[in-house]
C-alpha positions in Angstrom: 76.8 59.9 -69.6 74.4 57.9 -72.4 71.2 58.9 -73.3 68.4 56.2 -72.2 67.0 53.8 -74.7 62.8 55.5 -75.9 61.2 53.4 -77.4 59.4 55.0 -80.1 55.5 53.7 -81.0 55.6 53.0 -85.0 53.2 55.3 -87.3 50.4 54.2 -88.6 52.2 52.4 -91.5 53.8 50.0 -89.0 50.9 49.6 -86.8 49.0 48.3 -89.7 51.8 46.1 -90.9 52.5 44.4 -87.6 49.0 44.5 -87.0 48.2 42.4 -90.0 51.4 40.2 -89.3 50.2 39.5 -86.0 47.0 38.0 -87.5 48.0 36.2 -90.1 50.9 34.5 -87.9 48.0 33.8 -85.3 45.9 32.2 -88.4 48.5 30.2 -89.8 49.3 28.5 -86.5 45.9 28.1 -85.0 45.5 26.4 -89.0 48.7 24.4 -88.5 47.1 23.3 -85.0 44.1 22.5 -86.4 45.1 20.5 -89.3 47.7 18.5 -86.6 44.7 17.8 -84.9 42.5 16.7 -87.6 45.5 14.6 -89.3 46.4 13.0 -86.1 43.1 11.9 -85.2 42.3 10.3 -88.9 45.1 8.3 -88.7 44.3 7.0 -85.4 41.3 6.5 -86.5 41.9 5.0 -89.7 44.9 2.7 -88.1 42.3 1.9 -85.6 40.3 0.3 -88.1 42.8 -1.0 -89.7 44.0 -3.0 -86.6 40.7 -4.3 -85.9 40.5 -5.6 -89.5 43.4 -7.3 -89.4 42.6 -8.9 -86.2 38.9 -9.9 -87.6 41.0 -11.5 -90.5 43.3 -13.2 -88.3 40.2 -14.3 -85.8 38.3 -16.1 -89.0 41.7 -17.9 -90.1 40.5 -21.9 -90.3 43.8 -23.2 -89.8 44.2 -20.5 -86.0 41.1 -22.0 -85.2 41.6 -25.5 -85.6 45.2 -24.9 -83.8 43.3 -24.2 -80.7 42.5 -28.2 -80.9 45.8 -29.7 -81.0 48.3 -30.7 -78.5 50.8 -27.4 -78.8 48.8 -24.7 -80.8 51.5 -22.2 -80.4 53.7 -24.5 -82.9 51.2 -24.0 -85.4 49.9 -20.6 -84.6 53.1 -18.9 -84.6 54.3 -19.0 -88.4 51.0 -18.6 -89.6 50.5 -15.3 -87.4 53.6 -14.3 -88.1 53.0 -14.7 -92.3 49.9 -12.5 -91.4 51.9 -10.0 -89.8 54.7 -9.3 -92.7 51.1 -9.2 -95.1 49.6 -6.5 -93.4 52.5 -4.6 -92.3 51.3 -5.3 -88.5 53.4 -3.9 -85.9 52.5 -7.5 -84.1 49.7 -9.9 -83.8 48.8 -12.0 -80.7 46.4 -15.0 -80.2 45.6 -15.9 -76.7 43.6 -18.5 -75.7 40.6 -18.0 -73.0 42.9 -17.6 -70.0 45.3 -14.9 -71.9 47.9 -17.4 -72.6 50.0 -16.3 -75.5 50.1 -19.2 -78.8 52.0 -16.0 -81.1 54.4 -13.1 -80.7 57.0 -11.2 -82.7 59.0 -11.8 -79.8 59.5 -15.6 -79.4 60.3 -15.5 -75.7 56.6 -14.0 -75.0 54.8 -17.1 -76.2 53.1 -18.8 -73.5 53.4 -16.0 -71.0 50.1 -13.8 -70.4 48.9 -10.8 -72.2 49.8 -7.5 -70.2 46.5 -5.8 -71.1 42.9 -6.9 -70.3 40.9 -9.0 -72.6 37.8 -8.7 -70.2 35.6 -7.3 -73.6 37.0 -9.4 -76.3 36.3 -12.8 -74.3 32.4 -11.4 -73.5 32.4 -11.1 -77.5 33.1 -7.3 -78.1 35.9 -5.9 -80.3 38.1 -3.2 -79.1 40.2 -0.6 -80.4 42.4 1.0 -78.0 46.0 3.6 -77.7 48.0 1.4 -75.0 51.3 0.3 -73.4 52.8 -2.9 -74.8 55.9 -5.5 -74.4 57.1 -3.7 -77.6 55.9 0.5 -76.4 52.9 2.4 -77.1 50.5 1.3 -79.8 46.9 1.3 -81.3 45.7 -1.8 -80.6 42.5 -4.2 -81.7 41.2 -6.8 -80.1 38.6 -9.1 -81.2 37.3 -13.1 -80.2 38.1 -16.0 -81.9 35.5 -18.5 -82.4 35.4 -22.2 -83.1 33.0 -23.9 -85.5 30.4 -24.3 -82.7 30.0 -20.1 -82.1 32.4 -20.5 -78.7 35.0 -18.4 -77.8 37.9 -20.1 -77.5 40.6 -16.9 -77.7 41.3 -13.9 -78.5 43.3 -11.8 -81.9 45.1 -8.7 -80.9 46.5 -6.6 -83.7 48.8 -3.5 -83.1 50.7 -0.8 -84.7 53.0 1.1 -82.5 52.9 4.8 -82.2 56.1 6.1 -83.0 56.2 5.0 -86.7 52.4 7.0 -86.9 54.2 10.0 -85.0 56.0 9.8 -88.2 53.3 9.3 -91.0 51.8 12.1 -88.6 55.0 14.2 -88.7 55.3 14.3 -92.3 52.1 15.7 -93.2 52.4 18.0 -90.5 55.1 19.4 -92.4 53.6 19.6 -95.4 50.9 22.1 -93.5 53.6 24.0 -92.1 55.1 24.9 -95.8 51.7 25.7 -97.0 51.6 28.2 -93.9 54.9 29.0 -94.2 53.9 29.9 -98.0 51.2 31.9 -96.9 53.3 34.1 -94.9 55.7 34.6 -97.7 52.7 35.9 -100.1 51.0 37.9 -96.8 53.9 40.2 -95.6 53.9 41.9 -98.8 50.8 41.8 -98.9 50.4 43.5 -95.5 52.9 46.1 -96.6 50.6 46.7 -99.7 47.5 47.1 -97.6 49.2 49.5 -95.1 50.6 51.4 -98.2 47.5 51.6 -99.7 45.2 52.5 -96.7 47.6 55.1 -96.3 47.4 56.5 -99.3 43.7 56.5 -98.9 44.2 58.8 -95.9 46.7 61.0 -97.7 49.3 59.6 -95.7 48.0 61.5 -92.6 48.4 59.0 -89.1 45.8 59.2 -86.5 46.6 62.2 -84.8 46.7 64.2 -87.7 43.5 62.6 -89.2 41.8 63.4 -85.4 42.9 67.5 -85.7 41.9 67.6 -89.2 38.3 66.7 -88.4 38.6 69.0 -85.4 39.7 71.6 -88.1 36.7 70.6 -90.3 34.3 70.5 -88.0 35.1 74.1 -86.3 35.4 75.7 -89.7 32.0 74.6 -91.0 30.3 75.6 -87.7 32.3 78.8 -88.2 30.9 79.8 -91.8 27.9 81.8 -92.0 25.4 80.2 -94.3 24.1 76.7 -93.9 26.0 74.1 -95.5 25.4 70.6 -95.4 27.1 67.6 -97.2 24.7 64.8 -98.6 25.2 61.1 -100.0 23.8 60.0 -103.3 20.9 58.4 -101.3 20.1 61.1 -99.1 22.4 60.1 -96.0 23.2 63.6 -94.1 27.1 62.5 -93.7 28.0 66.7 -92.3 25.6 69.6 -91.1 26.6 72.6 -89.5 24.4 74.5 -87.1 23.3 77.0 -89.7 21.7 74.1 -91.8 20.4 72.3 -88.9 18.7 75.2 -87.6 17.1 76.1 -91.1 16.1 72.5 -92.1 14.8 71.1 -88.2 13.6 67.7 -88.6 14.5 67.2 -92.2 18.0 67.1 -90.9 18.5 64.2 -88.8 20.0 60.9 -90.5 18.2 61.6 -93.7 17.4 64.5 -95.7 13.5 64.3 -95.7 13.0 68.3 -97.4 11.1 67.7 -100.5 12.0 70.0 -102.5 16.1 69.7 -101.7 15.5 65.6 -102.4 14.5 67.0 -106.1 16.8 69.2 -106.6 19.7 66.5 -105.5 17.7 63.9 -107.8 18.3 67.2 -110.7 21.9 66.8 -110.0 22.2 63.3 -110.3 20.9 63.3 -113.3 23.0 66.0 -114.7 26.2 66.0 -112.5 28.2 68.4 -115.2 25.7 70.7 -114.1 26.3 73.8 -111.3 23.0 74.2 -109.8 21.9 76.8 -108.2 17.9 77.7 -107.4 15.6 79.3 -104.9 13.5 76.7 -102.8 10.8 77.9 -100.6 12.3 75.7 -96.8 9.7 76.1 -93.7 7.5 78.8 -95.4 11.3 80.7 -96.4 12.9 81.6 -100.0 16.3 80.4 -99.9 19.5 79.9 -102.5 20.7 76.5 -102.8 23.9 75.6 -104.3 24.3 72.1 -105.1 28.3 71.1 -106.4 29.1 67.5 -106.7 31.9 65.4 -104.5 34.0 63.5 -106.9 36.2 61.0 -106.0 37.2 60.0 -109.4 36.0 62.3 -112.9 32.9 59.8 -113.7 31.8 58.5 -110.1 29.9 60.7 -107.7 30.3 60.3 -104.3 27.7 63.3 -102.7 27.4 66.7 -102.9 27.5 69.7 -101.1 24.5 72.1 -100.2 24.7 76.0 -99.6 21.8 77.4 -98.7 20.9 81.4 -98.3 18.4 83.0 -96.9 16.5 85.1 -100.4 16.8 87.8 -98.1 20.5 88.1 -97.8 21.3 88.2 -101.8 17.8 90.3 -102.5 19.7 93.3 -100.0 23.2 92.8 -101.8 21.5 92.8 -104.9 19.5 95.8 -104.3 22.9 97.7 -103.4 24.4 96.6 -106.4 21.5 98.0 -108.0 21.2 101.0 -106.3 25.0 101.7 -106.8 24.8 100.5 -110.1 21.7 103.3 -110.6 23.5 106.0 -109.1 26.7 105.3 -111.2 24.0 105.2 -114.6 23.2 108.5 -113.2 25.8 110.5 -112.7 27.3 109.1 -116.1 23.6 109.9 -118.1 24.1 113.6 -116.3 27.8 114.6 -117.0 26.9 113.2 -120.5 24.4 115.5 -121.1 25.8 118.5 -119.2 28.9 118.0 -120.7 27.0 118.0 -124.4 25.2 121.3 -123.1 28.4 122.9 -122.3 30.0 122.8 -125.6 26.9 123.4 -127.3 27.2 126.7 -124.9 31.1 127.1 -125.5 30.5 127.0 -129.4 27.6 129.6 -129.3 29.7 131.9 -126.7 32.8 131.5 -129.1 30.5 132.9 -132.3 29.5 135.8 -129.6 25.7 134.3 -130.6 24.8 135.7 -126.8 21.1 135.7 -127.4 21.3 131.5 -128.3 23.2 131.1 -125.5 21.2 132.5 -123.0 17.9 131.0 -124.1 19.6 127.8 -124.6 20.4 128.2 -120.5 17.3 129.3 -120.0 15.6 126.5 -121.8 17.9 124.1 -120.0 16.9 125.5 -116.3 13.1 125.1 -117.5 13.4 121.8 -118.4 14.8 120.7 -115.3 13.1 122.9 -112.7 9.4 121.4 -114.3 10.0 118.1 -114.2 11.8 118.4 -110.6 8.7 120.3 -109.5 6.2 117.7 -111.2 8.1 115.2 -109.5 8.5 116.9 -106.1 4.6 118.2 -106.6 2.9 114.8 -107.5 4.7 112.4 -105.8 5.0 112.5 -101.7 7.8 109.7 -101.4 11.6 111.8 -102.3 13.2 108.3 -102.8 11.1 107.7 -105.5 11.4 111.4 -106.9 15.3 111.0 -107.2 14.6 107.4 -109.2 12.7 108.9 -111.6 14.9 112.0 -111.9 17.2 109.9 -111.9 15.7 108.0 -114.7 14.7 110.9 -116.3 19.0 111.7 -117.5 19.1 108.2 -118.2 16.4 108.3 -120.8 18.4 111.6 -122.1 21.7 109.5 -122.0 19.6 107.0 -124.0 17.9 109.6 -126.9 15.3 108.1 -125.4 12.1 110.5 -124.8 10.4 110.4 -121.4 7.0 111.8 -120.7 4.9 111.8 -117.8 1.0 112.1 -117.9 0.4 115.2 -116.4 -2.5 114.1 -113.9 -0.3 111.3 -112.4 -0.1 111.5 -108.0 1.0 109.4 -105.8 0.5 111.6 -102.8 -1.3 109.4 -101.2 1.9 107.1 -100.1 1.0 105.6 -96.7 3.9 104.6 -94.2 3.6 100.8 -94.1 4.7 100.7 -97.8 8.5 99.9 -98.4 9.5 102.7 -100.3 12.8 100.8 -100.8 10.8 97.9 -102.8 9.0 100.1 -104.9 12.3 101.3 -106.0 13.2 98.1 -106.6 10.1 97.6 -108.6 10.0 100.5 -111.0 13.5 101.0 -111.5 13.6 97.2 -113.0 10.7 97.7 -115.4 11.8 101.4 -116.3 15.3 100.4 -117.5 13.6 97.4 -119.3 11.0 100.1 -121.0 13.8 102.3 -121.9 16.2 99.5 -123.6 13.7 97.8 -125.7 12.0 101.1 -126.8 16.1 102.0 -127.6 16.8 98.7 -129.6 13.9 98.7 -131.5 12.9 102.5 -132.2 16.3 104.2 -132.1 16.1 107.8 -131.5 12.3 107.8 -132.1 12.0 105.8 -128.8 9.9 106.8 -125.9 8.8 105.8 -122.6 5.3 107.1 -121.1 4.3 107.2 -117.1 1.4 107.8 -115.7 0.8 106.6 -112.0 -2.4 107.4 -109.7 -3.0 107.0 -105.9 -7.0 106.5 -106.2 -8.5 103.9 -104.9 -6.8 101.3 -102.4 -4.1 101.1 -104.8 -1.3 102.5 -106.1 -0.9 102.1 -109.7 2.2 103.0 -112.4 1.8 102.5 -116.1 5.0 102.0 -118.1 4.4 102.5 -121.7 7.3 101.9 -124.5 7.6 101.9 -128.3 9.1 98.8 -128.5 8.9 95.6 -130.3 6.8 94.1 -127.7 6.1 91.3 -125.9 4.8 87.5 -126.5 3.3 85.0 -124.0 6.1 82.8 -124.4 8.7 85.2 -124.2 6.8 86.8 -120.5 7.2 83.3 -119.1 10.8 83.3 -120.3 12.1 87.1 -119.2 9.7 86.2 -116.0 12.0 83.3 -114.9 15.2 83.3 -112.5 18.2 84.1 -114.6 16.7 85.0 -118.1 18.1 87.7 -119.6 19.0 88.9 -123.1 22.3 90.0 -122.6 25.5 88.2 -122.7 27.2 90.1 -119.3 26.9 87.1 -116.5 25.8 89.5 -114.1 22.1 90.1 -115.4 19.0 88.2 -115.2 18.5 88.6 -111.7 16.7 92.1 -112.0 13.6 90.6 -113.1 13.3 88.3 -110.6 14.5 90.6 -107.4 11.6 92.6 -109.1 8.7 89.8 -108.5 10.2 89.2 -105.2 10.2 93.2 -104.2 6.9 93.2 -105.4 5.4 90.0 -103.9 6.8 92.1 -100.5 4.3 94.8 -101.0 1.6 92.6 -101.6 1.2 93.7 -105.5 0.6 92.5 -108.7 1.7 93.2 -112.0 -0.1 93.0 -115.4 1.2 93.1 -119.0 -0.8 94.9 -121.7 -0.5 94.9 -125.6 -0.3 98.0 -127.3 -0.3 98.6 -130.8 3.6 99.6 -131.0 5.2 98.3 -127.7 4.0 96.6 -124.2 2.0 98.4 -121.1 3.5 97.0 -117.7 0.9 97.9 -115.1 2.1 97.4 -111.3 -0.5 97.5 -108.5 0.5 98.0 -104.7 -2.2 98.1 -102.0 -2.4 100.8 -99.7 -3.2 98.6 -96.9 -0.8 95.0 -96.3 -1.5 94.2 -92.7 1.2 92.0 -93.2 4.1 95.0 -92.8 4.3 97.0 -90.1 5.3 101.1 -90.9 8.6 102.8 -90.9 8.5 103.5 -87.1 7.7 100.2 -86.2 10.5 98.6 -87.5 12.6 101.1 -86.1 11.2 100.2 -82.4 11.8 97.3 -82.9 
């Protein structure tokens, strides 16, 4: 049993070729019909005007007019009319008297008979042009009155051109128009294939169903992205935006982007098309990290931009975690390195049987560490900050930097409203910078001195180093996002995060130049109504 024939719908390429060819054929047919109609009308109108001109010339012929007054007008008029017919190319010239009796006709047997069409209009003094049937067949006819010398109508001049000959002329013109149409069709067929292939190439050879599926996938992917993502044209028209982007931008993400800070970033991206832009932006009273990447159809043509917007708090949390991990790693490495040196020294003393010196070294080491631990635990209430400072002490030993504390320092009045994680971020970054600055400038003579107090309404800490110091220009540079003196691309964010953490605490920082080095001072208010206590945060 043979399988039934199943019509397979052509793909997009075939559909486009068929559509273009169908439109082309319809247009060519309409053009041919329209031109044929126009040519038909023009030829008929021209022929009718020609027939009327010949009829008027015949009606004004003096020999014909004089022949009307003779006893046998037809004998004189017939040869004159035939001669004029041959000269003008008319198919017939008929001269009739006022009663409609023919005095001339191409067929001699019709002379003396009445005309078959009405002579009412020309006998009334009007010239007419019309298409009608006669003895010779259908023709374009013109009739005009014949006047004598006194102005009296004495007859009718009728001239005709047969339509069968006109149809031959029209057919020739129609063939020419059809020839042009065929030429257009020959050009249009490869053109249709080219257009269809070009469109398919532009849409990556996808079928409509595949395009619809890809668009649905793209929308689903955009909506599933945790970060706010939107695509914008160079004229700030929003091409697409996921739910997170619409939530963040609100009324600024309708048809056109109206958020001023983002508009400025896009203008910067237009001026610097090869630059990847990542900036902190304040949107609706919140800080966000915005990445801008250009959409380029070709190497130089920018068709739009993709914006990725992430809350700065998320980046800050990740950076803080990274900083804490790095600090712990540095602390462990410093402790390992320092204790390895001590153990090597102790091992050497024991091998030399210098037992007393070994006991003295052990006692000194224990006392020094114990004194530092005891001092910090007795002067600082928060254990997280104590752990940070102990780690920095070990870090300083590894770097051969002497770190000292003011013996009158204390941070015992440490309110619960202060988030110690932010304090660790601020203090840790400033101490690291002081250690590196003094070590780079003084080498083995590098020192860092810390002093802190909780006297009054603020927690204050001074961090002094004997490094190179810092000019106002260098200060302005170092406290911009991404500024760093290191070659490592991971550096440059710590100071920015420190400033943000300090602003979260409601605090401020100051720089004071010393004779040798720099003193960085931070002041953190004890009472900050913008923040809740730790217990209240846990409840919320």
